[in-house]
Each structure stands twice: as C-alpha cells, then as structure tokens.
C-alpha positions as CSV (number, residue, x, y, z in Angstrom):
1,M,0.0,0.0,0.0
2,S,1.3,3.5,-0.8
3,I,0.2,6.9,0.5
4,E,0.1,9.9,-1.8
5,R,-0.5,13.5,-1.0
6,I,-2.7,15.1,-3.7
7,H,-1.6,18.6,-4.5
8,E,-4.0,19.8,-7.2
9,L,-7.6,19.4,-7.8
10,D,-8.5,16.1,-9.6
11,A,-12.4,16.4,-9.6
12,E,-12.8,12.8,-10.9
13,L,-10.6,11.5,-8.0
14,V,-12.2,13.6,-5.4
15,S,-15.8,12.5,-6.6
16,Y,-14.7,8.9,-6.6
17,L,-13.2,8.9,-3.0
18,F,-16.3,10.5,-1.6
19,Q,-18.8,8.4,-3.3
20,A,-16.8,5.1,-2.7
21,A,-16.9,6.1,1.1
22,G,-20.8,6.6,0.9
23,M,-20.4,10.4,1.5
24,E,-22.1,13.1,-0.4
25,V,-20.1,15.5,-2.5
26,G,-21.1,18.5,-4.3
27,Q,-18.8,20.2,-6.8
28,A,-15.1,19.7,-5.7
29,N,-13.5,23.0,-4.4
30,G,-10.1,23.7,-6.0
31,R,-9.4,26.4,-3.4
32,F,-8.8,23.5,-0.9
33,F,-5.5,22.7,-2.8
34,Q,-4.4,26.3,-3.0
35,A,-3.6,26.3,0.7
36,E,-0.5,24.4,1.7
37,D,-2.1,23.7,5.2
38,N,-4.9,21.7,3.6
39,I,-4.0,17.9,3.2
40,L,-5.5,15.2,1.1
41,L,-3.8,11.8,1.4
42,V,-5.0,8.9,-0.8
43,A,-4.1,5.3,0.2
44,K,-3.6,3.2,-2.9
45,E,-3.2,-0.6,-3.4
46,D,-1.7,-1.6,-6.7
47,G,-2.5,1.9,-8.0
48,E,-6.3,1.7,-7.0
49,P,-7.6,4.1,-4.4
50,A,-8.2,2.2,-1.1
51,G,-9.1,5.1,1.1
52,F,-8.3,8.6,2.0
53,L,-7.9,11.2,4.8
54,Y,-8.1,15.0,4.6
55,A,-7.1,17.5,7.2
56,Y,-6.6,21.2,7.9
57,I,-3.7,22.8,9.8
58,L,-4.8,25.9,11.6
59,E,-2.7,28.6,13.3
60,L,-4.0,29.5,16.6
61,R,-3.4,32.5,18.8
62,M,-2.6,30.2,21.8
63,P,0.6,28.7,23.3
64,C,0.4,25.5,21.2
65,G,0.5,27.5,17.9
66,Q,-0.9,25.0,15.5
67,K,-3.8,22.4,15.6
68,C,-4.4,19.7,12.9
69,F,-8.0,18.8,12.5
70,C,-8.2,15.4,10.7
71,I,-11.4,14.0,9.1
72,P,-11.3,10.2,10.1
73,L,-9.3,8.1,7.7
74,T,-11.8,6.3,5.5
75,F,-11.0,2.9,3.8
76,F,-13.3,1.4,1.3
77,P,-15.2,-1.6,2.3
78,S,-13.3,-4.1,-0.1
79,F,-9.9,-2.9,1.5
80,R,-11.1,-3.1,5.2
81,G,-9.6,-6.0,7.3
82,A,-6.9,-6.6,5.0
83,G,-4.1,-5.6,7.6
C-alpha cells in the first residue's frame, strides 16, 4: 500500500473517493488545494484508491501555535480488514 498526497484538484478522483466512502459530495472545491495547510492523502493498493484522509492545519493564537483537524481516515469496504 502506498500513501500519496494530492496537491492539485482532480475532480474525478475526489468525487470517486467520496462516493466510494458513501459520502455526499457536491462540486469539488479547487481552493482547498491552494492552501499548503490543507491536506488530502490517498491510500492506494496496486494503484487503486483504497481510502483517504483529509485535514486542515490551523494557526492558533494560543501557546500551542498549531492544531491539525483530521477528518477520520476512510478505507473502502473492499480494503477493510486486510491488515
């Protein structure tokens, strides 16, 4: 399995990821990829998307400085339990 960070909008891939996870997706927003602090990671098995994670890194005006908000890692049913 490999993990790849997606840096540019691939509307077809984003739609596939959300639909395969059973999530609703409207029109993919290219602005997400313009911010270096927005992250989309795609897990692939033999080149086929197996799941994904997206996250936002936010600057805070607190002593901790930054927080990362991760949307839970989603693996597609055919890849679950494979180790």
